[in-house]
N, C-alpha and C positions, 0 to 999 in steps of 0.2 A: 635155600640160597646160603646156607653155612652161616647162620646167625650166632652160633655159640662161640665161646672163647677158644675151644679146641680147634674149631674150623678156622677161626681167624688166625690161630698160630700155625696151622698146617700150611699156610701159603695162600696164593690167590685162588678164589673159588672158581667154579666152572660156570659162572653166569654168562660169560662171553659166548659160550656154545648155545646157551638158551636164547641169548639176544639174537644171535645169528639165525637160529631156527624161527623165532618169532617174527624176524624181519622178512624171512621167506614167506611165512604165512601172511604177513602184512601185504606183500606184493600180490599174492594170489587172491586175497580178499579185495584188493583194489581193482584187480582185473575183473573179478566177478561182481563188483559194484555192490558189495555187502557192507553197508554202512555200520551195522550193529557189530560185526566181527572186527572191523577196523577201529572202532571206538574202544572195544574191550582190549584188543591187542595193543593199540596205541597207548592207552593208560598204563598197561602192564609194562610196556617197554620203557615209558617215561620213569616209572618207579625203579626199574632195573638200572637204568643209566644213573639215576640220582643215588641209588643205593651203592653202586660201585664208586661213586665220587666220595660218598661218606666213609667207605671202607679204606680210604687212603690211596686209591688208585686213580686220583683226579687227573694225573698226567696222561694216562692211557685212555680212560673212558669219557673225559669231559669233552674231547674233541668230537667224538661222533654224535654227541647229544644235539648241538645246534643244527648240523645238517639234517639230522633225523626230524627234528621239529619243523624245520623250514620246507623239507620235501613233502611231509605228510600232513601239513597244516590244513589242507582242505578235506582231509579224510578222518580227522579226529575232532572230538567235541572240545571247543576252545575253553569253555568254563571248567570242565573237568581237568584239563591239563593245567590251567591256571591255578586251581586249587592244589594240584599235586606240587607245582613249582613252589608255591607260597608256603607249603608244609615243610619244605626242606630249606637248607641254607643256600638259596639261590639269590644272587644279586639282582638288584632292580634293573640293571642294564640288560641282563639276559630276559628278564620278565618283560621289559619294554620292547625287546626285539620280537619276541614271540607274540606279544599283545598287538603290535603293529601289524605283523604279518597275518594274524588271524582276524584283524578287523576290530579288535577291542581298543578303539581310539582313546577312550577315557583312561584306561589303565596305562596305556603306552605314554600318553601326555603326562600323566601324573608321575610315572617313573622317571621319565626324561627330565622333569623339573626337580626331582628329589636327589639326583646323583651327579657327581662330577662337578665341573666348573659351571657356576650359575649362568653365564652368558652363553656358553656353548649348549648347555641344557635348554635354555629358552629357544635358541635357534633350531635345535632338534625338535622341540615341541611344535614350534611353528611349521617346521617342515612337515611333520606328521598331520598337523591340521590342514595345511594347504593341499596335501595329497589325498586326504580322506574325502569322501562325498560330503557335500555341505550340509545335507539333512542330518548326517551323523555327527559331524563336527561342530555344528552351530552352538550346541549347548555348552561345549567345552571352551569355545571362544569366550562366552560371557563368564564362565566359571573361573578360568585362569587368566582373565584380561589383566587384572592388577599385577599378578606376578610377572607376566610376560612383559608389560610395560616397564616395570621396575628394573628388569634385567637386560631387556633389548627394546628400548622404546621406539626407536626409528624403524627397525625391522617389523616390530609388532604393528605400528601404524600403517606400514606399507601392506602388511598381510591383511589387516582388517579392511583397508581401503579396497584391496583386489576382491574382497568378498562382498563388497557393498551391493554390486549389481545382482548378486545372488540372493540378497535379502538380509544381510547382516545389519542388524538395527543399530544406528549411531546413538539412539536414545538410551538403549540398554548398556552400551559401552561408556556413556558419558560419566557415570559415577566412578568408573575405574580411572578415567582421565583426570577427574577432579581429585581422586585420592592420590594419584601420582603427582599432580601439581602441588598438592598440600604437603606431600613428603619433600619435594624439591624446595618449597618455601621454608620448611623447618630446618633443612640443612643449611640454607643461606643464613638463616638467623644464628645458627650455632657457629658458623664460620665467618661471622660478620668481621672479625678482626683480621682476616686474611687479605692480602692485596688482591687487586682485580685480576692480575696476571696469574696468580696462584689459583683463584677461583676459575678462571677460564681454562687453565690446564687440567684441573681436578675434574674428572668426568665420572669415575667409578669410585663408590665409597660404601661404607656400611652404615646402616641405620640401626641403632640399638633398639632391639624389640619391635622394629617397624614391620618386618615381614618374617614370619616363621610358619608358613602354611603346611610344611611337610615335616614329619617327626618319625621316629622309629615305629615300625609296624603301623604306619598310616593306612587307613582304609582307602581303597580305590573308590572312585566316584561311581562305579557301576557294579551291580550285582553283589556288593559287599565282599569282594575278593580281597584278602589281606596280603600285602606284599611287604617284604622285609626290605627296608631302605637303609642306606648308609646315613650315619648321623651327620647333619650339617650344622652350620654355625647358627646360634640363636638369632644373631642379627642378620636381617635381610639385606642382600645386595641391591644397591640402587644406582643406576646409571643416569646421570644429569644430562638431559638433552632438551633444551628449550624450544627446539623446532618440532619435536615429535607430535605434540598435541596439536599445534597450529597446522602442521602438514596434514594430519588426518582430517581435522574439521574443514580446512579449506578444500580438501579434495572431495569430501562428501557434498559440500555445497556446490562446487563446480558439477558434480554428477547428478545434481537435481534435488538434493535434500532441502526440504522447506520447513523443517521443524524449528519453531522459535527458540527452544532451549539451546539448540546447536548454535544458532546465530548469536544468542545472548552470551553464551559462555566464550565463544571466540572473540566477541567485543571485549570481554573482561580480560582475556589473555593479551589482547592488543594493547589495552589501556595500561597494563602493567609493564610493557616494554618501554625502554628509554627512547627508542627510535619511533617517531610518529608516522613515518612514511607508510608501513604496512597498514595501519589504521586508516590513514587518508585514502589510500588506494581502495580499501574495501568499501568505505563509506561512499567514495565517488561512484563505485559500481552499483551499490544497492540502495542508495538514498536518492529519491527523485529529485530532478533539478527544480529550481525555483519556478522556472517558466511552466513546467508541467503541473506543479501544484496550483499555480495561478489559473491555468486553464481548467483544472478540475474544480476549482472553487467558483469560476464563472459558470460552469455547467450547472452545478447545484452543490450545496453544502453537504447534502447526503452522499453525493457521488465522491467527493474528496474524502470523506470519512471512510467510505468503503475502500477506497484505494489504500489508505493508510492501514486499515484493518486487515486487508488481504495480504499485505506484505509481511514475510516471516520476521523482519527485523523490527524489534520492539524499540522505536525510536525514542519513546519517553525514557526507558531504562538506559539506552545508550546515552542520552544526553546527561541524565543524572550521574552515570558512572564517570563520564568524561570530566564533568565539572567538579566532581568530588575529588579528583586527583590534583586539581589546581595546575594542570598542564594540558598539552595537546589542544590548545584553544582553536587552532585552525580547523580540526576536526569537529569541535563543538559548533563553530560557525557553519560548517556544512550541514550539521544536523538542523540548526536553526532555520537555515534556507530550505531544507527538505520539509519543514513544518510550515513554510510560508511566512515565518516570523522575521521579516527582513530587518525591522527596526531593532530587534534584540541582537541580531547578527551584527548590525552595524555598531551598536554600542559595545559589543565584546571586541570587534575588530578594531575599534578606536584605541583599545587598551594594548593591543598587541602588534597591529599593523595598520596605521592610518591609511596607507596606500590602498590596501585591500577594502577598507571601509569606503573610500571614495569610488572604487570600482563597482562595488555592490549598490551604491546610491545611484551611480550612472545607469545600472542595468534596469532600474525600476522603470515601469511604463505608466504608472499612475502619477499625474502631475502633482496632486496634493501630497502623495507619499514622497515624491522626489523633493519637494520644498521642505517637508518636515525633516527628511534625512540630511539634507545639506545644511539646514539650520543647526542641526545637532553636531554636524561636523565643524561648522564655523564656531559654535560656542566651544567645542573641545579645543580647537586651534587657539582661540582666544584665552581659554583657561590655562592651557599648558604654557602659554607665553605671558602670563599675568606678571607684570612688574618689569618685563624686559622691553627693549626698544623695538624688537622686530614683531610685536603683537599686530600692528597694523598691516605689515607686510604679509604675514601668515593668513590674516583674515581676507586680505585683498587676493591672495592666491587661491583661496577657496572660492571666491567669486568668479575668478577666471576659469577655474575648473568646471564649475557647474554651468556657466553661461549665463547671459542676461535674461534668458526666457524663464529662469527658475528663481534666481535671487537678484536682488538689487541692492544698492548701497544702503537704502533706508531700512532693509530687512536686518542688516548686520550692525547698524549703528548702536543698538544697545549693548553689543558685545565689546565695542571699542572703549578704550579708557576715556575718562572725563576730559582729559587734556591731551591733545595730540596736534601735530602739525597738519594742517589742511593739504599741504603740498604733497603728501603721501597718498592722498585719496583724491587728488584733484581731477585726475582722468575719469575716475569712476563717477564723481559728481557731475562732470560735464556730460558723460554718456547718459546718466540718468535724466538730466535736464532735456537732452536731446530726445530721448525716448518719450518723455512727457509731452514735449512739443508735438511730436509726430502723432501721439494719441489724441491730443486735443484736436489736431487738424482732422483726424479720422472721425471723431465725434461730431465735428461741425458739419462735415460732409454728410454723415448720416442724418443729421437734423434737417439739412437742406432737402435731402431725398424724402423724409417724412412729411415736410411741408408741401412739396410737389404732389405727393400721394394724396394728402388731405384735400388739396385744391381740386384735383381730379375727381375725388369722390363727391365733393360739393357740386361740382358741374354736372356730374351724372344724376345726382339726386334732383337737381333743378330741371334737367331735361325730362326726367320721368314724371314731374308734376303734371305735365300736359301730354299724356300718351294717348294716341288714337287707335282705336280698333273698329272693325266693321262687323255687323251682325245682320242677319236677314230679318225682315219685317215679321215673318211668321215663325221666328225662332222659338223653340219650346224648351222648357226646363228638362234637363237630362234625367232628372230623378222622378218627376211627376208628370211629365209629357204635357204640361199646361202651357199655353201661350204666355210668354213672359210679358209681352206688351199689354195684354188684357188683364193681367192680374194686378190686383191692388196692393202690391208689396214690392219692396226693392228686389233686384236680382244682381247677380255677380256674373262677370264674364272673365274667363281665364285665358291666358295665352294658348292653351291647348285646344281652344275653340269650343269647349264645353260652356254651357250657360246654365245657372242654377238660380232658382228662387230662394230668397233669404231663409224662409221657414224650412224648406226642404234641405237646404245645405246645412242649416243649424242641426236639424234632426239627424242628418248623416254623420256630422263630424263630432257632436258632443260625446257619443260613446268612446271615442278614441282619445279624448283629452284626459289629462291627469287630474287628480283631485284639486290641486292648486288652480289650474286652469278653469276647471269647471266652476269652482266657487267664484273666480274672478268674472266669468261670463254672467253668472247670476247677479253679482253685484253691479256690473256695468248696466245691465237691462234694467234693474231697479232704479238706478240713478238716472238713466235716460228717460224712463217713464215719469219719474218725479219731476225732472227738469222740463219735460214737455207740458206738464200741467201747471208749472210755475214759471213766471216770467222773470224771476230773479237771476237765473243762471245765464251767463254770458254765452254768446254764440260760439266763442273760441273754445270754452270749456266743453260744451256740447259736441263740438267737432273733434276735439281730442279724444273724448270718451268713445265716440262712434268709431274713430280710427283705430283705437285699441281693440274695440270689440270686433271690427272687421279683420284685424290682424290675428285674432284668436280663431275666428270661424273660417276665414278665407285665406289662411296662410299658405294653402296649396290646393291644387285641384284634387278632389276626392277620387276621381277616376284614374288619375295619372300619377298621383303622388305616393307618399309612403302609406296612406290609408289603404289604398289598394293592395299594397304589399302585405299590410297587416291583416287584411280580410281574406287572404288567400285560402285560409282553412275554413272559411264560412261556406254554407251550402250555396248551390246555384239557384237563381230566382225560377219561379214556375213558368210555364209556356206562355201564359197570358202576358206576364210582364215582359218576357222576351219579345212577344209579338208587338206589344205597345212600343218598346224601344225601337223596334224595326221601322214601325210606322212613323215615329218621331225622327229617325234618321232620313227617311225618304222625304219627309216634309221639310226638312232643313235644306234639302237640295233645291226646293222651289221658294218662290217668294222674292220680295225686293230687299235690297240691302239698306241698312240704316246705320249711319255713323254714330258712334258712341264714344264720348270722351271719358276716359278713366283716369284715375289718379292713384299715385303710389301712396300707400299708407305708412310705410316704414315697418310695419308688422308683417305684412304678407306680400304676395306677388302683385296682383291688381284687383281693384274693387270695382264693381260695375256701378252704373248710375242708378240712383234710387228713384222709382217712379211711384207717384201717389195713387 
């Protein structure tokens, strides 16, 4: 190639002939699909083209280099060509063009961000990333996100958003957005003396030492290929766009992102804004309404907790962040209502918008809560007007807003001044007296109805004292199958038609009594036995004790009442008992009828006559 001084002085070397020959060989190898020969010839030709440039013939030989690389990009080894280019004085723009054509996205993006105008370089890098396959470009999105945001924030956000559906993670991009917002905040502090118009018009500026990710001879992100870069300024270029971060975060949330960190950071950006409207709209969409929270609370406390935990919005963090700023109280009220904390919401609304407080108190469905909230509003109205003449008028206005069913004049009397003209509240006092009069009439009517009901019950009890029932002369006990008239013990007749001897009924019923009833039965029997042997006890006392005992034993028919239901899990009687009961049933169909007078005991249904 004529590398000596004499050859250089002799004039142009004859490398163009060799280049022409090797190009012909390259075409033949491509037709034969010989990748090894193509790789060797391609590397040789690249060295020749670069050698010609270094020999001072850049005007003639540089032009064919780029077409050669673009035409043969698929037939040469990209890593080998990139090493050859980086070993010569080749600009990053040429390296980026070949790297993009060969599919080396990392090197192409790195080169695009390192040369030329920062904003145009960022747009070129975004174009390369958008055109590359997502599996290849994903890593470089995360790697260069901070640089892209600082130079082209809105375009970067739109590019990131377009790749969300393919799997670009908002959580991995979040640190870059936080770094970008931190840089914007630092710039605002430094430019605090500027007027608002100057700040609004100033969009692109330089941050001292803020961003200098690319330097001379910086290493590419992939395969360690070293590329010669043009020197850039030490200070990184930063474009101030307050909508870029919000645009991206809102976009991914609309596309279905449920990450709590994304929601929380978006809340922090909303809170930092002067305008409350974006924050209010976002909370209106993602914070549950008070009615939904109340319904969940009625279902179960656990269910309402699960609803709050399943929401990606951390409402506790949201509330703390809003309250720490000392503004955007309307949004804080919305979060309070999302928690179901209506009282705290009304307390806060009274400080910023009393009308909103009255609306929220009127939306409550709990009467006790309504009264508590309206009392709070009345106290606030009286406190704000303390010492003025219109305090009574404001308290009366609260009474009219809530209605007479919630508050009355006596509820708000403690809030009124010690001395005031009664003419101002004369109407309310008259209405209260009228209401009391109507309530008294209602109570009197209810008392009359109760007296009538008591009289009817007394008549019914008197009628039951002499209740007649008929039984057959050969009636038998439903449990022992004995003739009840021949037995020397009392028996019981029930409205169901069944007749039981006292001993058999007691034996059947005792197991189903509770401990307290069982002990009382034993006590009554002992008392009756002692009274029968003693003549000191009065007949009235004995009658009362017997009536109480009958009420415990004969409270209901054991074959048709709850005892039969309780014994449903017991075994069936044997065949002999079934036959005896059948005989008893057939014998009841025959015989004469006997009229029996029964009496109501007050403890059970009916008690039969006792036969000695």
